[in-house]
C-alpha positions, 0 to 999 in steps of 0.5 A, a space after each residue: 434393308 432398313 432404316 424405317 420411314 416416316 411420311 410427311 405430306 407436301 405442304 399446302 401451296 406447294 407443287 403437288 402430284 395429280 396422277 393417282 393410279 397403280 405404278 407399272 412402267 417407267 415415267 418418261 417425263 419430269 416435272 422437276 422445278 424449284 420449290 416455292 419460297 413457302 417450302 424453304 422454311 417451316 415452323 414446328 407448328 407447320 410441321 405438325 399440321 403436315 405430319 405423316 397421314 395425320 388426317 389420312 390424306 396425302 398430297 403427293 402421289 406416285 405416277 401410274 407409270 412408275 415401275 412397281 416391283 420387278 424385284 428392285 430398281 437396282 437391277 435396272 429392269 434386267 434380271 440376271 439370266 438363271 443359273 442351272 438348278 440342282 438336278 438330283 441328290 448330291 453330297 458336299 462338305 458344306 451346303 449353304 441355303 440362300 444366295 444372298 450376302 450371307 451365303 455368298 460371303 460364307 462360300 467365298 471365305 470358306 473356299 479362300 481358306 480351304 480350296 479343297 472344300 466341296 461347297 454348294 449354294 442352294 437358292 430358291 430364285 436367283 442370287 440376290 433375289 432377297 434383301 441383298 438385291 433390294 436394300 438401301 445400299 448402306 455399308 455401315 458399322 452398326 452393331 445390330 441391336 446396339 452395344 449396351 446389352 452386350 456390355 452387360 454380358 461380355 464387358 466393355 473391352 469385348 464390345 469395343 473390339 466388336 465395334 472395331 471389327 464392324 468398322 473394319 468389315 466396312 473396309 473389308 467389303 470395299 477391299 474385296 470388291 476392288 480385288 475381285 473387280 466388282 464395280 458396286 458404285 462404292 463411295 465412302 462418305 460416312 453416315 449422317 443422322 439428322 434431327 428435324 424436331 426438338 424431340 428428335 434433337 433431344 434424342 440426337 444429343 443423348 445419342 451423341 453423349 452415349 457415342 462419346 463413350 465409344 470413340 471406336 464409333 467415330 461419331 461427331 455431333 454437328 449443329 444445324 449450320 454444319 449439317 446444312 454444309 454437308 446436306 441441305 435437309 429442310 428443317 434440320 436442327 443438327 446431325 450426328 456423323 461418323 466415317 465408317 459407312 459407304 454407299 453401295 449399289 447392292 445388286 451389283 455387289 451381290 452379283 459380283 460376289 456370286 461371280 467371284 464365288 463361282 470363279 472359286 469353283 462353288 456351284 450356285 444352284 438357282 431355282 432350287 427351293 430348299 423345303 426343309 433343313 435337317 441335321 446334315 441335310 437340305 431337302 429339295 424337290 430335286 433330291 437331298 443334299 447331304 453335307 457335314 455342315 448345312 448353313 441357313 442363310 435365309 434371313 427374311 425368308 426363314 419363316 417359310 422353313 418348317 419349324 422356323 416360322 416364328 424364329 425371325 419376323 419377316 419385316 417389310 421395308 419399301 423404297 423409291 428411286 427418283 429420276 436422275 436429278 439435274 446439277 442445279 438440284 445438287 447445287 442446292 442440296 449439296 450431298 457432295 460427300 455421298 453420305 448415307 442419310 437417316 433421321 431421328 424419327 421413330 419411324 425413320 427414313 434412310 436414303 442415298 445419293 446414287 452414282 447416277 444422281 438419283 435419290 433412293 429413299 426407303 422406309 416402312 410402309 406396311 411393316 408386316 403381313 399376317 402369318 409372316 407372309 413375304 410377298 413376291 417380286 417387290 410389288 408395293 402398295 401405291 399408298 406406300 410409294 406415296 408416303 415415301 415420296 412425301 417424305 422425300 419432297 418434305 426433306 429435300 424441297 429442291 427435288 420436289 417435282 422429280 419423277 419417281 422411276 421405281 418403287 419396290 419392297 423386300 423383307 428383312 429378318 427380325 429376331 424377338 430381341 432385335 439382335 443378329 446372331 451367328 452360330 454352329 451346332 457341331 452335333 447336328 452340323 447346322 449353322 446359321 447367321 442372320 436376324 440383321 434387322 436391316 443392317 446386313 450389308 456390312 454385318 453379313 461379311 463379319 458373320 461369314 468370316 465368323 462362320 468360316 472359323 466356326 466351320 473350320 474349327 479355328 479358335 479366333 477372336 471372331 468366334 468369341 464375339 458376343 453375338 456368337 451362339 446367341 438365341 432369342 425366344 420366338 415371336 408370339 403366335 398369330 394373331 398376337 404378333 400381327 396385332 403387336 406389330 400394328 400397335 407398335 408402329 401405330 404408336 411410333 407414328 403417333 409419337 412422331 406426330 405428337 413430337 412434330 408439334 414442337 415438344 422437346 421430349 420423346 412422346 410417351 407412345 414411343 416409350 410404350 412401343 419400345 417396351 412392347 417391341 422388346 427393344 
């Protein structure tokens, strides 16, 4: 679910929200109005004065009647009716633990390839309860963790093909959605990454130069004018755009995929918590499920399984969604291409224009909970919602004053080396995929097709990609990992504040944080 957020409080003299309090129910009225002229153009000195939480205060706040949690905005307040739970011990060819994108795509491709296989899916809550139903709706071509490390181990040609496969995975998701009649509000407008300070622009130019060596990615550097022509982001100095990305409504995608899997004859047992995964066995309260292969598709909730507590860090990401914005706001903003949007801050944001003309924007609030706790049902601290609202109002002044209808959170899985992995141990029958670090909407599809080939013993190019079988070292014990995450994100926020003062160089704090984080 992630592009990670920075928060800018609304400027002095601009319209402010006056209702503190804990969000609970939908706001019924809007205070949307045109931004005053003082908000249209700002110097870098002004940005520095207004940078996120520089003095610990916020001038934007979430209404007390915003929906908080209830899994996510994408469910529209109506959670799906529960499917039957597992009633007793069972035998299967393949048992999949987790009914998110990874698990459901894996079941889909296995049954498409081998209709005779007995495949079951075991889910603690309901299909799409985790990141698959809470993310920012970014169907994009990112290789989790980047390409450079893979080039050193596997060479340029293999990694170039890996990138092409990721590009193709975007189109594969779109094609399957169309074939299965899944209306997921998909709009393929590409990805726009915006620079708003001189230091961000320096990094953007460096990124563009690096991308020039990878024509497979299709990135194009835009100047400030070309950026504004696509989307009027306040203070934009330039942007990088590539075409291999689409906006999706994530809950519609995951619910439609679950229905498609059921049509293929795969039972999805909801309300069925898997307490332990062992060779050829998934242990539940209702009884053991024995299988030739057990697929772990638990992403941010992996830490809840015995023996896997430190495998992947459950990182929190939070989002807000505004009310539908009127046509005059969109006339000012543009965004006609429906690009998914991020910025070049160290603690960066991510956003989309929804099918019903809202802005859904996300980022990092409280990045990690001590002891790898994962929370419940998306409840989000009020301060986090206020930070995200401040970012939205700062980047998109035309939307300042819009009501926020929903705020929510979820967790994503982060390996210690920040790279996703997929694999199968034939001896134990244990398979896995995950650690997407927020890039899973597309990556899960490629991972599932890779798992299909590994499980069926097919020697294809997918099983030879560099992420197959890789294992990262585990995260540090507590309190070290909690202290490290707090220190890293504190350093990133300090770096963003320093860079907002106008320096063209990346702040030293960010370089140190990168080393500590292992990026």
